[in-house]
PATI-258173 format. One line per 8 residues: number of its first residue (from 1); their letters; for each residue z, y, x of N, C-alpha, C. Coordinates in steps of 0.001 Angstrom, whole numbers, plus 500000, padded with zeros to 6 digits. Each point is the difference from the previous one (the first is absolute). Example, Ala and Ser with C-alpha at 12.3 -4.5 7.8 and 13.67 -1.06 7.14 Angstrom:
REM PATI-258173
1 = AS = 507800 494310 513190 500000 501190 499110 500000 501200 500900 ~ 499280 501050 499650 500060 501190 500820 500730 501090 499230
//
This chain:
REM PATI-258173
1 = MLKLVKKY = 385225 348009 614461 499649 501574 499509 499353 500456 500941 ~ 500451 499556 501350 499328 501047 501259 498528 499693 500055 ~ 499246 498652 499632 498604 499489 499663 499660 500998 498992 ~ 500688 499733 498666 499503 501092 499012 499559 501715 500806 ~ 500667 500477 500325 500264 501371 500564 498512 500360 500993 ~ 499938 498991 500635 499086 499753 501258 498716 500171 499126 ~ 499518 498799 499203 498978 499872 498910 499787 501470 499270 ~ 500942 500269 499781 499974 501260 499182 498998 500971 500680
9 = ICGSFDAY = 500740 500341 501309 499888 501285 500770 498039 499782 500638 ~ 500269 498235 500202 498711 499987 500483 498663 500482 498840 ~ 500415 499173 498778 499119 500328 499304 499745 501229 499456 ~ 501267 500817 500132 499308 501599 499751 499361 500399 501296 ~ 500153 499864 501405 499230 500762 501002 498526 499542 499547 ~ 499817 498541 499586 498640 499469 500325 499118 500981 498367 ~ 500699 499805 499097 499689 500994 498832 499701 501581 500080 ~ 500818 500573 500946 499851 501146 500772 498434 500059 500529
17 = FFYLFFFY = 499938 499185 501083 498991 499906 500447 498619 500060 499341 ~ 499960 499028 499456 498946 499627 498705 499638 501288 499259 ~ 501220 500536 499518 499979 501291 499134 499041 501147 501177 ~ 501085 500125 500644 498774 500506 501006 498739 500546 500635 ~ 499742 498290 500088 498646 499433 500852 498801 500330 498681 ~ 500830 499762 498643 499128 500233 499194 499396 501287 499524 ~ 500787 500846 499705 500516 502025 499883 498529 500313 501372 ~ 500422 499176 501237 499329 501080 500588 498327 499660 499829
25 = NFAIVKEN = 499794 498557 499902 498817 499879 500043 499142 500720 498651 ~ 501026 499789 498999 499408 501145 498742 499817 501161 500283 ~ 500847 500416 500861 499246 501529 500384 499011 500389 500922 ~ 499875 498807 500441 498789 500321 501116 498617 499685 499032 ~ 500378 498955 499205 498632 499714 499009 499923 501392 499016 ~ 500653 500680 499607 500188 500840 498913 499492 501649 501062 ~ 500218 499688 501472 499849 501219 500627 498515 499943 500313 ~ 499251 498830 500327 498878 499639 500270 499055 500272 498899
33 = TMEEYIVS = 500779 499780 498887 498973 500079 498779 499766 501640 499603 ~ 501411 500369 500219 499290 502042 499691 499403 500332 501561 ~ 499613 499335 500537 499782 500683 501030 498230 499878 499993 ~ 499870 498596 499304 498536 500118 499634 499375 501250 499402 ~ 500627 500659 498934 499599 501090 499025 499769 501053 500989 ~ 498264 500951 500470 500409 501302 500333 498954 500534 498891 ~ 500680 501430 500100 499470 501087 499146 498537 500116 500073 ~ 499059 500374 499231 498995 500172 500385 499418 501141 500916
41 = ARKYRPAT = 500716 501177 499472 500213 501038 501377 499513 499753 501767 ~ 501198 498257 499860 499858 499955 501592 499535 498753 500265 ~ 499742 498945 499062 498702 498954 499967 498293 500796 500143 ~ 500104 500788 499214 498449 500613 500175 500027 501404 501101 ~ 500477 500021 500313 499887 501460 500925 498960 499376 500858 ~ 498845 501367 500099 499151 499775 500971 500389 499767 501361 ~ 498844 498717 500682 500164 499826 501547 498778 500825 500532 ~ 499159 500098 498961 498507 500498 501008 499774 501074 499090
49 = FDSVVGQS = 498867 500816 501241 499527 501299 499280 499276 499717 498575 ~ 499273 498924 500164 499234 499880 498525 500825 499723 498858 ~ 501034 499475 500206 500920 499682 498725 500592 501364 499349 ~ 500661 500987 501043 500215 501334 499595 499470 500201 498525 ~ 500798 500749 499216 499414 500153 498697 499752 501532 499548 ~ 498845 500483 499855 500065 501402 499523 499719 501338 501233 ~ 500154 499139 501350 499881 500656 500937 498488 500033 501129 ~ 499205 500088 499338 498762 499609 501040 499146 500861 500848
57 = SITTTLKN = 500528 501296 499612 499450 500879 501466 500976 500008 500658 ~ 501381 499777 499649 500891 500033 501496 500215 498720 500690 ~ 499743 498693 499573 499796 498513 500502 498230 500427 500642 ~ 499178 500633 499423 499053 499842 501118 499690 500980 501448 ~ 500953 500779 499375 500199 501084 501402 500981 499391 501074 ~ 500708 499078 499274 501218 499762 501163 499629 498705 501092 ~ 498411 499317 499252 499595 498767 500186 498972 500443 500900 ~ 499014 501297 499862 499422 500587 500728 500345 500588 501299
65 = AVKNGRLA = 501123 500344 499489 500618 500565 501638 500632 498771 501051 ~ 500385 498982 499374 499890 498677 501093 498821 499235 500132 ~ 498891 500568 499254 499002 499366 501060 499257 500982 500706 ~ 500376 501196 499979 499319 500785 501078 501025 500459 501456 ~ 500849 499078 499317 501189 500543 501179 500541 501299 500331 ~ 499900 500794 498764 500598 501176 499772 501217 500430 499151 ~ 501076 499106 500912 501606 500391 499023 500340 501381 500297 ~ 500705 500102 499092 500906 501745 500443 501247 499155 500421
73 = HAYLFCGP = 500692 500873 500629 501691 499435 500399 500924 500780 498718 ~ 499609 500283 498893 500760 500405 499075 499342 500047 498575 ~ 500315 499307 499221 499412 499952 498245 501400 500893 498928 ~ 499703 500209 499014 500694 500320 498871 499235 499631 499318 ~ 501069 498894 498825 499558 499544 498843 500737 500649 498818 ~ 498727 500953 499509 500894 500287 498977 499857 499837 498458 ~ 500768 499799 498786 499499 500025 498890 501509 499305 499060 ~ 499661 499968 498700 501466 499496 498864 500226 498446 500295
81 = RGVGKTTC = 500747 499525 499515 500637 498708 500470 499182 499093 499693 ~ 500021 498570 500306 499287 499015 499538 498529 499888 500364 ~ 498917 500875 500799 499108 500262 500004 499426 499059 501116 ~ 500634 499812 500821 500062 499432 501260 499620 500093 501681 ~ 501038 501300 499968 500230 500586 501152 500703 499094 501321 ~ 501124 499211 499610 500549 499258 500995 499115 498655 500505 ~ 499709 499737 498887 499129 498916 499598 498830 500159 501200 ~ 499038 500950 499679 498887 500382 501139 500745 500068 501316
89 = ARIFAKTI = 501086 500657 500343 500645 500497 501079 500300 498203 500723 ~ 500136 499323 499467 500520 498604 500513 498470 499507 500181 ~ 498924 499802 499351 499016 499760 499901 499258 500326 501149 ~ 500066 501241 500564 499308 500654 500925 500446 499624 501288 ~ 501591 499918 499804 500833 499569 501790 499321 498924 500253 ~ 500355 498933 498995 499302 498309 500514 498100 499967 500160 ~ 499825 501277 499176 498187 499510 500599 499731 500517 501608 ~ 500746 501264 500253 499729 500282 501337 500517 498956 501046
97 = NCSNLSDS = 500913 499400 499785 500735 498759 500683 498954 498792 499953 ~ 499617 500080 499270 499334 498518 499708 498772 499788 501353 ~ 499728 498848 500626 499327 500044 501266 499070 499090 499313 ~ 499603 499767 499000 498461 499638 499532 500003 500210 498243 ~ 499522 501478 500088 499684 500500 498615 498773 499739 499263 ~ 499622 499848 499324 498890 499259 499213 498640 501335 499924 ~ 498856 499761 499758 499119 501022 500044 500390 501089 498795 ~ 500543 499518 498939 500208 501173 499378 501205 500558 500281
105 = QEVCNNCE = 500659 499820 501107 501455 501151 500708 500933 499135 498863 ~ 500296 498519 499716 501153 499481 499400 500683 499048 500967 ~ 501347 499889 500149 500571 499252 500876 499547 498179 499822 ~ 500800 499355 501292 499165 499156 499475 501428 498801 499641 ~ 501639 500444 500063 500623 499122 499926 500452 499001 500298 ~ 499095 499239 501454 500397 499641 501057 500384 499971 501181 ~ 499944 501417 500466 499748 500309 501600 501855 500207 500087 ~ 500770 499736 500920 501312 500074 500051 500677 501318 499164
113 = SCQAFNEN = 499252 501180 500363 500977 501170 499454 499755 499923 498330 ~ 498975 499623 499526 499641 499451 498656 501002 499363 499300 ~ 500431 498969 500535 501151 499030 499871 501142 500549 500425 ~ 500242 500604 500888 501102 500929 500239 500525 500807 498896 ~ 498661 500955 499525 500554 500753 498766 500005 499603 498602 ~ 499171 498286 500172 500709 499549 498317 501280 498898 499932 ~ 500340 500155 501147 501516 499107 500293 501073 501124 500271 ~ 499361 501431 499688 501570 500997 500041 500338 499954 501671
121 = RSFNIHEL = 499413 499719 500707 500747 500241 501762 499267 500686 501005 ~ 498749 500751 499129 499387 500822 501061 500782 500943 500284 ~ 500328 500191 501507 500114 501405 500955 499261 501117 499934 ~ 499130 500004 499646 498702 500985 500005 500281 500829 498791 ~ 500515 499439 498914 499728 501021 498693 501777 500387 500143 ~ 500389 501301 499818 500943 500518 499444 500753 500930 498528 ~ 500451 499927 499413 500237 500361 498644 500835 500970 500293 ~ 500137 501310 499245 501045 500573 499805 500702 500274 498680
129 = DAASNNSV = 500996 500264 499191 500078 500315 498429 500609 501478 500265 ~ 499244 500812 500087 500745 501720 500415 500854 500318 498683 ~ 500142 498827 499048 500899 500654 498833 501644 499675 500599 ~ 500004 499254 500147 501101 499144 500948 499891 500367 501487 ~ 499250 500231 501106 500360 500309 501035 499280 501221 500588 ~ 500578 501067 499713 498912 501523 499872 501027 500692 501076 ~ 500579 499397 500566 501102 500932 501231 499379 500263 501228 ~ 500210 500704 500652 499468 500292 501562 500011 498758 500415
137 = DDIRQLID = 501169 499360 500628 500745 498588 500287 498616 499245 499604 ~ 499825 499868 498814 498874 498726 499395 498651 500317 500624 ~ 499559 501621 500410 498564 500037 500656 500092 499583 501468 ~ 501568 500635 500305 499724 499579 501364 500061 498303 500603 ~ 500798 499206 499174 499827 498675 500425 498574 499452 499496 ~ 499026 500939 499139 498350 499467 500009 499344 500415 500921 ~ 500539 501229 500759 499232 500688 501335 499993 498857 500967 ~ 501025 499332 499769 500836 498980 501492 499260 498860 499700
145 = KVHVPPQV = 499754 499564 498668 498514 499274 499854 498830 500081 500724 ~ 499495 501489 499584 498552 500293 500229 499703 499765 501589 ~ 501278 499868 500459 499177 500044 501762 500272 498257 500470 ~ 500130 499078 498860 500019 498752 500422 498445 499790 499802 ~ 499333 499533 500616 498344 499265 499458 500152 498991 499639 ~ 498816 499662 499444 500255 498660 498733 499644 499155 501341 ~ 500642 498729 499299 499633 498505 500674 499186 499436 499765 ~ 499175 499783 498522 498920 499480 499784 499341 500876 498829
153 = GRYSVFII = 498687 500179 500675 499410 500939 499268 499419 501277 500820 ~ 499916 500851 499517 499133 501109 500282 500916 501398 499997 ~ 500524 499843 498697 500723 501453 499813 501661 499355 499199 ~ 500808 501443 500257 501330 499450 499246 499628 501565 498551 ~ 500378 499210 499036 499978 500786 498840 501383 500411 499315 ~ 500345 501630 499736 500926 500485 499563 500055 500031 498488 ~ 500531 499426 498823 499258 500258 498979 501481 501101 499357 ~ 500158 501211 499980 500880 500343 499303 499894 500383 498491
161 = DEVHMLSA = 500586 499212 499030 499504 500380 498572 501352 501241 499467 ~ 499475 500399 498780 500553 500976 499701 500607 501381 500882 ~ 499066 500447 500928 500185 500749 501122 500971 501292 499287 ~ 499270 500218 498977 500730 501628 499669 501531 499936 500153 ~ 500599 498946 499794 501501 499977 500124 500560 500146 501502 ~ 499353 500071 500676 500203 500347 501406 501088 501772 500109 ~ 500878 499416 500967 500550 501749 499710 498747 501294 500823 ~ 500802 500892 500171 499002 500965 501059 500127 499808 501344
169 = AAFNAFLK = 501001 499460 500208 500782 499903 501228 499072 498559 500486 ~ 500294 498924 498962 499062 498877 500490 498374 500345 500149 ~ 499319 501001 499546 498837 500087 499694 499712 500616 501585 ~ 501279 501263 500284 499410 500758 501422 499954 499124 501049 ~ 500665 498250 499846 500485 499298 501381 498555 499303 499688 ~ 499641 499740 498707 498838 499323 500214 498524 500427 500462 ~ 500152 501416 500080 498745 500635 499935 499197 499812 501234 ~ 500721 499903 500846 499383 499869 502166 499195 498776 499510
177 = TLEEPPSY = 501246 499212 499915 499410 498789 499918 498638 499298 499481 ~ 499796 501147 498633 499049 499572 498765 498629 500670 500802 ~ 500012 500810 500793 499379 500762 500893 499243 499509 500682 ~ 500924 499256 501254 498946 499233 500921 500914 498524 499986 ~ 499725 499477 499193 500726 498682 500656 499345 498849 500751 ~ 500233 499119 500921 499351 499040 500538 498821 499440 499371 ~ 498925 499871 500551 498660 499425 499561 499897 498867 499106 ~ 501265 499032 500312 500061 498951 498908 501052 500299 498951
185 = AIFILATT = 500249 501533 499829 500870 499762 498768 498837 500831 498424 ~ 500822 499605 498872 499041 500299 499069 501182 500424 499184 ~ 499912 501184 499455 501199 500037 498620 499739 500099 498778 ~ 499881 499450 499059 499683 499953 498313 500941 500484 498892 ~ 499798 501614 500190 501429 500350 498933 499426 499952 498712 ~ 501085 499551 499180 499436 499619 498330 501129 501079 499056 ~ 499327 500929 499355 500931 500690 499145 499493 500000 498455 ~ 500680 500435 499254 499822 499930 498444 500256 501723 499930
193 = EKHKILPT = 500383 500707 500807 500307 501731 500144 499140 500832 501045 ~ 499123 499824 499945 499554 500701 501225 500118 501560 500220 ~ 500259 500311 499191 500110 501847 499628 501553 499948 501235 ~ 500532 498877 499689 501636 500252 501281 499736 499970 501228 ~ 499054 499598 500582 499774 499637 501217 499624 501195 500652 ~ 500686 500519 501530 500079 501202 500344 498052 499870 500652 ~ 499319 501015 500152 498320 500292 499731 499955 499243 501799 ~ 500861 500142 500841 499994 499837 501348 499622 498508 499920
201 = IISRCQVF = 500813 499001 499171 500092 499084 500034 498108 499149 499309 ~ 499929 500902 499282 498522 499587 498841 498951 500150 501425 ~ 500031 501325 500342 499156 500244 501397 499710 499219 500632 ~ 500565 498828 500392 499784 499200 501323 499901 498525 498989 ~ 499710 500349 498745 499437 498025 499270 498434 500519 499553 ~ 499496 498662 499866 498917 499671 499088 500974 500033 498854 ~ 499526 500795 498818 500447 499867 499024 499203 499401 498882 ~ 500720 498747 499066 499433 499761 498862 500524 499686 498781
209 = DFNRITVS = 499384 500888 498931 500594 500048 498975 499426 498395 499051 ~ 500970 499420 499603 499799 498804 499239 499482 500675 498291 ~ 499984 499200 499402 499493 500606 498535 500782 499059 499340 ~ 499989 500458 498202 500964 499004 499467 498949 499053 499412 ~ 500333 498929 499928 499397 498703 499209 499133 500340 499078 ~ 499102 499637 499715 499291 500480 498426 500364 498551 499385 ~ 499839 500334 498558 500640 499049 499200 498914 498549 500179 ~ 498738 500312 500201 499135 499086 499792 500048 499396 501007
217 = DVVKQLQY = 500322 499929 501387 500421 499292 501330 501645 498921 499377 ~ 500532 500879 499943 501553 499614 499378 499422 498729 499133 ~ 499301 500023 498879 499471 498991 499250 499718 499077 500847 ~ 498786 500080 500873 499642 499305 500484 500687 498672 501199 ~ 501001 501137 500640 500975 499159 500775 500993 499094 499004 ~ 500181 500132 499063 501088 499588 499508 499307 498760 498533 ~ 498496 500055 500055 499458 498949 499785 499880 499072 500978 ~ 500039 500432 501045 500030 498853 500933 501201 498994 500533
225 = VAQSEGVS = 500941 500983 500045 501331 499542 499876 500360 498991 499129 ~ 499356 500215 498595 500400 499355 498796 499339 498783 499735 ~ 498964 500024 500954 498889 498876 500054 500874 498845 501213 ~ 500454 500973 501054 500446 499335 501053 501577 499137 499788 ~ 500607 500329 498901 501086 500200 499720 499924 498980 498330 ~ 498857 499589 499430 499545 499209 499034 500586 500452 498706 ~ 499987 501245 499990 500528 500648 498970 498682 500797 499007 ~ 500109 499944 498861 498770 500340 499071 500544 501326 499443
233 = AEEDGLTV = 499196 501012 500080 499993 501519 500253 498880 500428 499216 ~ 500724 501150 498923 498888 500650 498795 499456 501627 500852 ~ 498924 500300 500244 499966 500631 500720 500484 501599 499670 ~ 500126 499946 498582 500487 501423 499366 501625 499937 500637 ~ 500821 498639 500228 501237 499927 500230 500158 500606 501569 ~ 499029 499429 500663 499572 500329 501466 500102 501385 499907 ~ 498956 500855 499303 499830 501464 500184 501018 500891 499629 ~ 501068 499504 498734 501538 500605 500091 500773 499891 501480
241 = IGQKADGA = 499925 498960 500507 500638 499715 500940 499370 501373 501266 ~ 498937 499717 500139 499338 501375 500943 500350 501327 499839 ~ 500115 500123 498593 500126 501101 499291 501446 500302 500471 ~ 500650 499186 499649 501967 500393 500536 500458 500147 501448 ~ 499286 499449 500707 500004 499970 501268 500151 501304 501010 ~ 498596 501123 498571 500031 501175 500641 499041 499655 501707 ~ 499214 499172 500444 499541 500378 500954 500147 498960 501433 ~ 501301 499493 499407 500904 498745 501194 499586 498978 499974
249 = MRDALSIF = 499410 499229 500775 499848 498543 500027 501093 499390 499932 ~ 500900 500286 500931 501486 499703 499912 500577 499635 498747 ~ 500150 501266 499073 500784 500293 499051 499195 498855 498597 ~ 498622 500197 500246 499348 498884 499088 500037 498378 500198 ~ 500230 499657 501349 500439 498966 500238 501460 499772 499560 ~ 500886 500685 500182 501312 499378 499642 500023 500321 498397 ~ 499213 500709 499080 500224 499987 498667 499305 498491 499526 ~ 498746 499914 500512 499577 498637 500136 500822 498777 499743
257 = DQIVAFSG = 500565 499787 500979 501594 499266 500291 500752 500054 498618 ~ 500308 501068 500124 500951 500336 498312 499011 499220 499077 ~ 498936 500648 499262 499087 499150 499191 500007 498785 500324 ~ 499656 499359 501107 500064 498499 499992 501441 499131 499678 ~ 501076 500538 500244 501690 499781 500328 500067 499742 497792 ~ 499173 501082 499657 500454 500675 498115 498650 499093 499168 ~ 499266 499574 500646 498754 499175 499257 499850 499072 500563 ~ 500154 499996 500981 499945 497868 500624 498345 500238 500818
265 = KNITYKNV = 499303 498739 499376 498567 500143 500891 498505 500633 498895 ~ 500722 500679 499174 499137 500832 499459 500117 501431 499335 ~ 499352 500709 500786 500153 501451 499818 499258 500417 498872 ~ 500979 500663 499078 498727 500774 498993 500273 501277 499785 ~ 499255 500944 499045 499999 500980 500307 501038 500661 498993 ~ 500600 499290 498858 501375 500190 499246 500960 499826 500967 ~ 499942 498513 500881 501235 499662 500711 500386 501297 500902 ~ 498531 500431 500682 500667 501757 501021 500288 500715 499143
273 = VDNLNVLD = 499783 500343 498867 500016 500989 499431 501969 500026 499478 ~ 500060 499052 499717 501156 499869 499385 501263 500003 501062 ~ 499862 499482 501461 500509 500041 501034 500088 501076 500806 ~ 499007 500863 500019 500065 501252 500645 500529 500958 498926 ~ 499851 499440 498770 500318 501670 498907 499191 500806 500161 ~ 498769 499980 500163 499109 501095 500105 499293 499924 498357 ~ 499296 501033 499577 499151 499976 498614 499075 499698 499930 ~ 499591 498704 499059 498784 499502 499646 498462 500904 499755
281 = FDVFFNVT = 499041 499595 500946 499198 500468 499639 499136 500240 498540 ~ 500575 499360 499325 499366 499578 498081 501101 501321 499906 ~ 501239 500153 500187 500706 501734 499044 498709 500995 500721 ~ 499949 500190 500634 499067 501274 500328 498859 499790 499257 ~ 499038 498847 499797 498936 500093 499589 500239 499515 498206 ~ 500970 499925 499607 500284 499952 498818 500529 501689 499357 ~ 500619 500674 500706 500549 501046 500130 498451 500596 499600 ~ 499338 500242 500996 498969 500641 499745 498624 499752 499032
289 = DAINDHDY = 499606 498684 499497 499597 499696 499155 500843 500818 498492 ~ 500986 499745 499758 500915 500583 498977 499898 501458 499864 ~ 500074 501104 501279 499595 501304 500029 498222 499992 499467 ~ 499340 499099 500690 498587 500407 499384 499901 499749 498261 ~ 501011 499464 499684 499678 499888 498392 501060 500897 499454 ~ 500330 500734 500753 501152 500946 499400 501310 499300 499397 ~ 500445 499007 500455 501108 499096 499559 500806 500377 500567 ~ 501250 501226 499898 500779 500470 500447 501340 499027 499675
297 = LKCMMIFD = 500116 499656 498703 500764 498681 500237 500094 499284 500496 ~ 498594 499273 499754 499845 498707 501703 500790 500363 500712 ~ 499491 501233 500522 500415 500281 501528 501443 500179 500391 ~ 500633 500420 498901 501422 500354 499641 500304 498571 500142 ~ 500008 498794 498907 500223 498583 500200 499654 499236 501563 ~ 499005 500277 500583 499818 499611 501380 501398 500407 501262 ~ 499894 501301 499713 500868 500415 501034 501470 499886 499701 ~ 500604 499397 498849 501309 499476 499226 500232 499193 500687
305 = GVVRNGFD = 498490 498598 500260 500617 499354 500658 500015 499807 501620 ~ 499372 500866 500663 500104 500303 501289 501498 500373 499757 ~ 500605 501165 499904 500919 500187 500263 501083 498606 499574 ~ 500066 499719 499137 500968 498575 499676 499682 499144 500915 ~ 499122 499894 500904 499651 499208 501318 500755 500032 501255 ~ 500635 501774 499311 501158 500503 501598 498897 500406 500652 ~ 498670 500415 499859 498994 501136 500661 500682 501893 500307 ~ 499515 499897 500947 499867 501870 500223 499261 501070 499170
313 = SLNFLSGM = 500658 500671 498961 498558 500690 499234 499307 500630 501120 ~ 500737 500398 501199 498899 500528 500893 499438 499414 500394 ~ 499482 498797 500405 499649 499136 500804 498786 499276 498543 ~ 500232 500580 498758 499175 499672 499076 498957 501346 499850 ~ 500543 500898 500326 499013 501271 499949 498985 499965 501502 ~ 501055 499573 500941 498846 499834 501280 498837 499110 500080 ~ 500392 498841 499212 499435 498669 500055 498513 500625 498511 ~ 500426 500567 499244 498608 500992 499132 498982 500530 500902
321 = THHLRNLL = 500869 500936 501113 498912 500959 500411 499134 498946 501007 ~ 501135 499036 500699 499123 499082 500826 498428 498952 499549 ~ 500671 499845 498682 498948 499253 498833 498814 500750 499839 ~ 500336 501201 499649 498929 500946 499582 498920 500653 501091 ~ 500604 500373 500944 499390 499518 501356 499378 499158 500167 ~ 500105 499145 499953 499227 498552 500258 498887 500075 498727 ~ 500083 500279 498940 498922 500203 499016 499017 500593 500687 ~ 500207 501574 500586 499131 500290 500470 499335 499878 501042
329 = VARDAQSI = 500596 499355 500775 499263 499283 501479 498986 498669 499382 ~ 500539 499282 498463 498904 499085 500057 499211 500452 498775 ~ 499754 500987 499926 498794 500616 499037 498732 500201 500755 ~ 499648 499631 501582 499180 500064 500998 500225 498808 500800 ~ 498499 499183 500106 500271 498712 500435 499904 500405 501542 ~ 499532 501312 500510 500738 499998 501533 501501 500014 500731 ~ 500705 500496 498652 501252 500398 500478 501030 498903 499553 ~ 499330 498870 499339 500844 499013 499350 501093 499130 501258
337 = SLLDVSEK = 499360 500404 501889 500435 499102 500438 501393 500448 500500 ~ 500312 501587 499429 501178 500781 500381 501301 499684 498953 ~ 499756 498631 499101 500934 499573 499275 500564 498673 500813 ~ 501283 500441 500266 500992 498748 500704 500462 498834 498800 ~ 498731 499727 499566 500371 498770 498864 499185 498908 500419 ~ 499975 498953 498890 499073 498812 500294 498926 500436 499517 ~ 499380 498945 499472 498423 500179 499584 499931 499849 498701 ~ 501217 499307 499438 500544 499567 498250 499940 501483 499621
345 = TAERYVNQ = 501243 500402 500473 500430 501160 499861 499368 501383 500168 ~ 499167 500054 500519 498906 500817 500565 499035 500045 498813 ~ 499430 499082 499546 499222 499685 498854 500430 501048 498703 ~ 501428 499308 499769 500857 500766 498996 500113 501356 499417 ~ 500198 500756 501837 499663 501374 500089 498647 500465 499677 ~ 499260 499418 500357 498400 500439 499944 499561 500024 498315 ~ 500884 498793 499522 499595 499822 498537 500609 501183 499176 ~ 501081 499966 500451 501252 501673 499212 499186 500972 500362
353 = ASAMLPAD = 499530 500627 501243 499676 500781 500796 498405 500686 498730 ~ 499071 498977 500004 499417 500492 498985 499894 500462 498744 ~ 501005 499430 499884 500339 500246 498077 500717 501779 499917 ~ 500228 500903 501564 500699 501275 499808 499014 500775 500649 ~ 500077 501637 499897 498997 500825 500738 500782 500483 500762 ~ 499579 499801 501128 500635 500531 501627 500923 501276 499565 ~ 499158 501403 499143 501476 500591 499919 500903 499969 499245 ~ 499907 499009 499179 501126 499208 499181 501099 499648 500905
361 = IISIIEIM = 499654 499414 501145 501009 499348 500484 500505 501064 500704 ~ 499474 500720 500346 500579 501211 501312 500487 500926 499381 ~ 500064 500082 498047 501150 501011 499487 501234 498774 499802 ~ 499954 498810 500207 501093 499023 499281 500421 499936 501410 ~ 499977 500133 500876 500299 499909 501564 500844 501148 499883 ~ 499262 501243 499793 500710 501395 500362 501378 499678 498945 ~ 499895 499568 499129 501146 499987 499071 501003 499222 500490 ~ 499620 498365 500535 501225 499421 500404 500286 500889 501319
369 = SNYELNYK = 499242 500323 500554 500678 500685 501503 500537 501281 499637 ~ 499966 500964 499212 501014 500887 499229 501459 499606 500007 ~ 499816 499169 498940 501164 499236 499547 500975 499178 500767 ~ 498946 499506 501282 500622 499030 501544 501142 501388 499966 ~ 499243 501034 500382 500811 501240 500803 501056 500710 499673 ~ 500220 499541 498789 500863 500877 499156 500885 498460 499864 ~ 499812 499020 500239 500960 499107 499083 501476 500029 501340 ~ 500232 500569 500685 501400 500533 500544 500783 500949 499014
377 = IARDKRQH = 499263 500761 499811 501282 500928 499168 499609 499749 498274 ~ 499331 498951 499579 500413 499835 499001 501503 499070 499500 ~ 500394 500307 499201 501036 499510 499527 499784 498754 499449 ~ 499289 499647 498721 499939 498634 499531 498797 499478 500632 ~ 500204 498952 500764 498583 499900 501173 499122 499184 499052 ~ 500597 499175 499008 499073 499260 499230 499314 500710 499107 ~ 500564 500758 499375 499295 501102 499133 498669 500652 500585 ~ 500902 500115 501182 498399 500846 500773 499039 499138 500508
385 = VEFALLKA = 500160 498842 500350 498594 499588 499967 499620 499390 498552 ~ 500546 499851 498809 499397 500009 498746 499442 501079 499402 ~ 500112 501440 500612 499035 500831 499864 498869 499979 500539 ~ 500012 499640 501491 499275 500124 500901 498673 498789 499852 ~ 500532 499084 499016 498751 498952 499680 499878 500369 498713 ~ 501073 501033 498894 499349 500344 498772 498536 501033 500203 ~ 500457 500912 500913 499203 501514 500413 498566 498824 500744 ~ 500257 499205 500599 498582 499173 500098 499185 499591 499137
393 = CTYNDQKK = 500331 499605 499260 499587 499181 498848 499388 500886 499005 ~ 501025 501222 499798 499053 501017 499032 499177 500840 500898 ~ 499331 499773 501089 499399 500855 500806 498776 500343 498795 ~ 499142 499200 500432 498513 500369 499385 500324 500599 498383 ~ 501331 499991 499218 499805 500412 498782 500614 501447 500527 ~ 500652 500493 500987 500256 501391 500293 498666 500582 500468 ~ 499251 499160 500752 498231 500481 500424 499505 500409 498903 ~ 500234 499661 499060 498754 500302 498557 500273 500975 499758
401 = K = 501497 500139 499762 500603 501321 499161 499653 501375 501097
//
């Protein structure tokens, strides 16, 4: 009996350690598998000035400053989210400490400073998130670091993100150091709300205003990412992503990842429209054709389909106004570049615009705009939009009378 108990206990321990070993290794394999995937916004984050999208004037100015040795002690990077403010700050910090710059003022990635930066162990670059570290004590800790000279490289760079979140006392504590820092210290302040920063801070910085990234630049970058990831993508679909991103490259890459998760390795225009729940171009082209044919019943049927698919009536009205604006732009070859659409869609605009007079387009725009303005006070929203379509369809008849 004793032997059976010992055998049972030993067997239980053996089984316990076996299962422990098995699940431990399974967890490691699973963890390593999860770590292999990196979101596109991080994976394709620019590492050089030349790879920054849509900010050529700013990157050229910074490169010339490095080339000519005319570095300011404080910079202020302003602009909307996702346009490259913090990215350019990191690239600039890495560039001015590189000991073997190329002729085009790009980093070598081989020197000790570049390697330390790439491995996230550089003591020359200090980042502070002012959104969560905005007190006087946080600024005092930063000021203490300013007095420590760089160990490798020439400059200690202090990047303060969302600097407008600093308290008034923190700004005042930072003011003297920002005005007269040591020769090796450079401050780069980044913000999305420039108007909240004290004028005394702005006056001590070189100010760079970052622009929203154009849809065409977003599409080119997404095409590069898609090619690198082995994803086939229709240009019309990428154009919708660029429009949805509203000038933010980071948002565009996040949406791109979302669409890839939805449709796999083949991104089509229909997949993008369905996943992002945006109105198809065909809806507005079909409604405009129906208006030209004075077919108000067809307009109402198309609008009924829009409502049944869960789209907001106000978005439909604003979309029609934007579509008609594009028709005006498409009437002249010199202004076609103002269309943030693919070449295929631009041809459709040109063909439809040629069948309408500019005065008629403008009059229909006025109808849609007036109904859009009065949309909020209308009791029956659907009927309100239907009246707008009815009035647009009968515009020429009223004009003849």
